[in-house]
VEXFI-693517 format. One record per residue (C-alpha): residue number from 0; x, y, z. Coordinates in steps of 0.25 Angstrom, whole numbers, padded with zeros to 4 digits, m for minus. Layout:
<recs>
rec seq:NUM	x:X	y:Y	z:Z
...
</recs>
This chain:
<recs>
rec seq:0	x:0003	y:m0062	z:0059
rec seq:1	x:0015	y:m0065	z:0068
rec seq:2	x:0027	y:m0072	z:0062
rec seq:3	x:0026	y:m0065	z:0049
rec seq:4	x:0037	y:m0055	z:0044
rec seq:5	x:0036	y:m0047	z:0032
rec seq:6	x:0046	y:m0046	z:0021
rec seq:7	x:0044	y:m0033	z:0013
rec seq:8	x:0057	y:m0032	z:0006
rec seq:9	x:0058	y:m0044	z:m0003
rec seq:10	x:0061	y:m0045	z:m0018
rec seq:11	x:0055	y:m0056	z:m0028
rec seq:12	x:0064	y:m0058	z:m0040
rec seq:13	x:0064	y:m0069	z:m0052
rec seq:14	x:0076	y:m0075	z:m0056
rec seq:15	x:0080	y:m0078	z:m0071
rec seq:16	x:0073	y:m0092	z:m0070
rec seq:17	x:0060	y:m0087	z:m0064
rec seq:18	x:0064	y:m0092	z:m0050
rec seq:19	x:0058	y:m0081	z:m0039
rec seq:20	x:0068	y:m0075	z:m0028
rec seq:21	x:0062	y:m0068	z:m0016
rec seq:22	x:0073	y:m0059	z:m0010
rec seq:23	x:0072	y:m0055	z:0004
rec seq:24	x:0079	y:m0051	z:0017
rec seq:25	x:0087	y:m0062	z:0024
rec seq:26	x:0079	y:m0067	z:0036
rec seq:27	x:0086	y:m0075	z:0048
rec seq:28	x:0086	y:m0090	z:0049
rec seq:29	x:0085	y:m0099	z:0037
rec seq:30	x:0072	y:m0103	z:0031
rec seq:31	x:0065	y:m0116	z:0033
rec seq:32	x:0056	y:m0120	z:0022
rec seq:33	x:0052	y:m0108	z:0017
rec seq:34	x:0041	y:m0106	z:0008
rec seq:35	x:0033	y:m0093	z:0002
rec seq:36	x:0018	y:m0092	z:0003
rec seq:37	x:0012	y:m0085	z:m0008
rec seq:38	x:m0002	y:m0082	z:m0013
rec seq:39	x:0001	y:m0073	z:m0024
rec seq:40	x:m0003	y:m0060	z:m0018
rec seq:41	x:0004	y:m0049	z:m0010
rec seq:42	x:0012	y:m0057	z:0001
rec seq:43	x:0019	y:m0070	z:0003
rec seq:44	x:0023	y:m0078	z:0015
rec seq:45	x:0037	y:m0083	z:0015
rec seq:46	x:0038	y:m0094	z:0027
rec seq:47	x:0053	y:m0093	z:0029
rec seq:48	x:0054	y:m0102	z:0041
rec seq:49	x:0041	y:m0107	z:0050
rec seq:50	x:0043	y:m0095	z:0059
rec seq:51	x:0046	y:m0085	z:0047
rec seq:52	x:0034	y:m0080	z:0039
rec seq:53	x:0039	y:m0069	z:0029
rec seq:54	x:0028	y:m0061	z:0022
rec seq:55	x:0033	y:m0056	z:0008
rec seq:56	x:0026	y:m0044	z:0008
rec seq:57	x:0020	y:m0037	z:m0005
rec seq:58	x:0024	y:m0046	z:m0016
rec seq:59	x:0025	y:m0038	z:m0029
rec seq:60	x:0013	y:m0041	z:m0038
rec seq:61	x:0023	y:m0043	z:m0050
rec seq:62	x:0029	y:m0055	z:m0043
rec seq:63	x:0016	y:m0062	z:m0037
rec seq:64	x:0014	y:m0070	z:m0049
rec seq:65	x:0028	y:m0076	z:m0049
rec seq:66	x:0027	y:m0080	z:m0034
rec seq:67	x:0014	y:m0086	z:m0035
rec seq:68	x:0019	y:m0096	z:m0045
rec seq:69	x:0033	y:m0099	z:m0039
rec seq:70	x:0035	y:m0112	z:m0033
rec seq:71	x:0047	y:m0107	z:m0024
rec seq:72	x:0056	y:m0094	z:m0023
rec seq:73	x:0070	y:m0091	z:m0020
rec seq:74	x:0070	y:m0083	z:m0007
rec seq:75	x:0084	y:m0075	z:m0007
rec seq:76	x:0087	y:m0068	z:0008
rec seq:77	x:0096	y:m0057	z:0007
rec seq:78	x:0104	y:m0048	z:0017
rec seq:79	x:0105	y:m0035	z:0010
rec seq:80	x:0109	y:m0039	z:m0005
rec seq:81	x:0115	y:m0052	z:0001
rec seq:82	x:0109	y:m0065	z:m0001
rec seq:83	x:0107	y:m0072	z:0013
rec seq:84	x:0100	y:m0084	z:0008
rec seq:85	x:0091	y:m0090	z:m0003
rec seq:86	x:0082	y:m0101	z:m0003
rec seq:87	x:0070	y:m0108	z:m0011
rec seq:88	x:0057	y:m0105	z:m0005
rec seq:89	x:0043	y:m0113	z:m0009
rec seq:90	x:0031	y:m0104	z:m0013
rec seq:91	x:0018	y:m0109	z:m0008
rec seq:92	x:0007	y:m0102	z:m0016
rec seq:93	x:m0006	y:m0101	z:m0009
rec seq:94	x:m0020	y:m0094	z:m0012
rec seq:95	x:m0019	y:m0085	z:m0001
rec seq:96	x:m0009	y:m0083	z:0011
rec seq:97	x:m0017	y:m0083	z:0024
rec seq:98	x:m0012	y:m0070	z:0030
rec seq:99	x:m0019	y:m0058	z:0033
rec seq:100	x:m0008	y:m0048	z:0027
rec seq:101	x:m0015	y:m0036	z:0033
rec seq:102	x:m0012	y:m0040	z:0048
rec seq:103	x:0003	y:m0039	z:0045
rec seq:104	x:0001	y:m0025	z:0038
rec seq:105	x:0002	y:m0031	z:0024
rec seq:106	x:m0007	y:m0026	z:0012
rec seq:107	x:m0006	y:m0030	z:m0003
rec seq:108	x:0007	y:m0026	z:m0011
rec seq:109	x:m0002	y:m0017	z:m0020
rec seq:110	x:m0008	y:m0010	z:m0007
rec seq:111	x:0006	y:m0008	z:m0001
rec seq:112	x:0011	y:m0001	z:m0014
rec seq:113	x:m0002	y:0008	z:m0015
rec seq:114	x:0001	y:0012	z:0000
rec seq:115	x:0015	y:0015	z:m0004
rec seq:116	x:0010	y:0024	z:m0015
rec seq:117	x:0000	y:0031	z:m0007
rec seq:118	x:0010	y:0034	z:0004
rec seq:119	x:0018	y:0040	z:m0007
rec seq:120	x:0007	y:0048	z:m0012
rec seq:121	x:0004	y:0054	z:0001
rec seq:122	x:0017	y:0058	z:0004
rec seq:123	x:0018	y:0065	z:m0010
rec seq:124	x:0006	y:0073	z:m0007
rec seq:125	x:0006	y:0086	z:0000
rec seq:126	x:m0005	y:0091	z:0009
rec seq:127	x:m0009	y:0106	z:0008
</recs>
């Protein structure tokens, strides 16, 4: 799965008019014909440039339906709390993204949450 990078720290927000924004950390270079490929599940692939494929990792179940019906979103790239760039990105909705997520260490959002909860439970338990 070379050529993919994972964006774990991003935010999806809805504007007053129903438009969707995706906030993520700023990247080098300018985007070239960006598109987001999404199948309504746990992960999306953001093709920012021909050589830059960014996995939007663990999309929260509460925003999946809105993303699945969006024609486009506004991507906002930030450095700390400052906006470096913002641009419109077309959404390409597909039935299934042909990526084996497990090969790059990804599972479902629900499994990730359960793993965190299990890790916290094991930390809180004591052995005698």
